[in-house]
C-alpha positions as CSV (number, residue, x, y, z in Angstrom):
1,M,-125.3,59.0,36.6
2,T,-121.6,58.4,35.5
3,F,-120.2,55.0,35.0
4,L,-118.1,55.2,38.2
5,S,-121.1,56.4,40.5
6,K,-123.3,53.7,39.0
7,W,-120.3,51.2,39.6
8,F,-120.0,52.3,43.2
9,E,-123.6,52.3,43.9
10,D,-123.7,48.6,42.6
11,L,-120.8,47.7,44.7
12,I,-122.5,49.2,47.9
13,R,-125.8,47.4,47.1
14,K,-124.0,44.1,47.0
15,M,-122.6,44.8,50.6
16,Y,-126.2,44.7,52.1
17,A,-126.9,41.3,53.3
18,K,-130.4,39.8,51.9
19,D,-130.4,37.1,54.6
20,T,-128.9,35.9,57.7
21,K,-126.2,33.6,56.2
22,T,-125.1,36.6,53.8
23,L,-124.8,38.8,56.6
24,R,-122.9,36.4,58.8
25,R,-120.4,36.1,55.9
26,L,-120.0,40.0,55.4
27,I,-119.4,40.3,59.0
28,K,-116.6,37.6,59.1
29,E,-115.1,38.8,55.9
30,N,-115.1,42.6,57.2
31,P,-114.2,42.5,60.9
32,A,-113.1,46.3,60.7
33,E,-116.7,47.1,59.7
34,S,-119.7,47.8,62.2
35,P,-122.1,44.9,61.6
36,S,-124.9,47.5,61.1
37,V,-123.4,48.7,57.8
38,F,-124.4,45.4,56.2
39,L,-128.4,46.1,56.9
40,S,-129.8,48.3,54.3
41,D,-131.2,51.4,56.2
42,D,-134.6,51.1,54.5
43,T,-135.2,47.5,55.9
44,F,-137.2,46.1,58.9
45,A,-133.6,44.5,59.9
46,A,-132.2,48.0,60.3
47,E,-135.1,49.3,62.2
48,C,-135.0,46.5,64.6
49,Y,-131.2,46.7,65.1
50,D,-131.7,50.6,66.0
51,S,-134.6,50.1,68.2
52,R,-134.7,46.7,69.9
53,T,-132.6,45.1,72.5
54,I,-131.3,41.5,72.2
55,R,-133.9,40.0,74.7
56,E,-136.8,41.8,72.6
57,L,-135.4,40.2,69.3
58,K,-134.8,36.9,70.9
59,S,-138.6,36.9,72.1
60,A,-139.6,38.0,68.7
61,F,-137.8,35.3,66.9
62,H,-139.4,32.7,69.0
63,R,-143.0,33.7,68.2
64,D,-145.3,34.2,65.3
65,A,-144.7,36.9,62.9
66,D,-146.3,40.4,64.0
67,P,-149.3,41.0,61.5
68,E,-149.0,44.6,61.7
69,E,-145.2,45.0,61.3
70,C,-145.5,42.4,58.2
71,E,-148.3,44.8,56.7
72,V,-146.4,48.0,57.3
73,W,-143.1,46.8,56.0
74,G,-144.7,44.6,53.3
75,L,-143.3,41.3,54.5
76,S,-144.3,37.6,54.5
77,P,-143.9,36.0,58.0
78,S,-141.1,34.2,56.8
79,E,-139.3,37.5,55.6
80,W,-140.4,39.1,59.0
81,K,-138.5,36.2,60.9
82,E,-135.5,36.5,58.6
83,N,-135.3,40.6,59.4
84,I,-135.6,39.8,63.3
85,E,-132.9,37.0,62.9
86,M,-130.6,39.6,60.9
87,A,-131.1,42.2,63.2
88,L,-130.3,39.8,66.2
89,T,-127.3,38.5,64.5
90,A,-125.8,42.0,63.8
91,L,-126.6,43.1,67.3
92,R,-124.8,40.3,68.8
93,A,-121.8,40.7,66.6
94,A,-121.7,44.5,67.5
95,Q,-122.2,43.5,71.0
96,K,-119.1,41.1,70.7
97,K,-117.2,43.4,68.6
98,Y,-117.4,46.5,70.9
99,R,-117.5,44.2,74.0
100,I,-120.7,45.8,75.1
101,N,-122.7,44.5,78.1
102,P,-125.8,42.8,77.1
103,I,-128.9,45.2,77.6
104,S,-132.0,43.1,78.5
């Protein structure tokens, strides 16, 4: 790996949000980008963003963590909830950015 490719890889890695607070900051600082680009593809948050509706994410956020999903993704209950919140935040931001009508 060359210095430049390592530098670029490190830069991209820094652009992924590790929590909701960071995600909100990245979305605010980069309004031209789709909110989903800040969710690493190999995360539960990205999976939720791609496969769930806002209604489903809100419902999940207001209940206990799903033990099966925690096991599959290797998450603690608090990490599960954080990933749900990140997906919800990104989906709401995308809806606002692209003026998409909410899907139940």
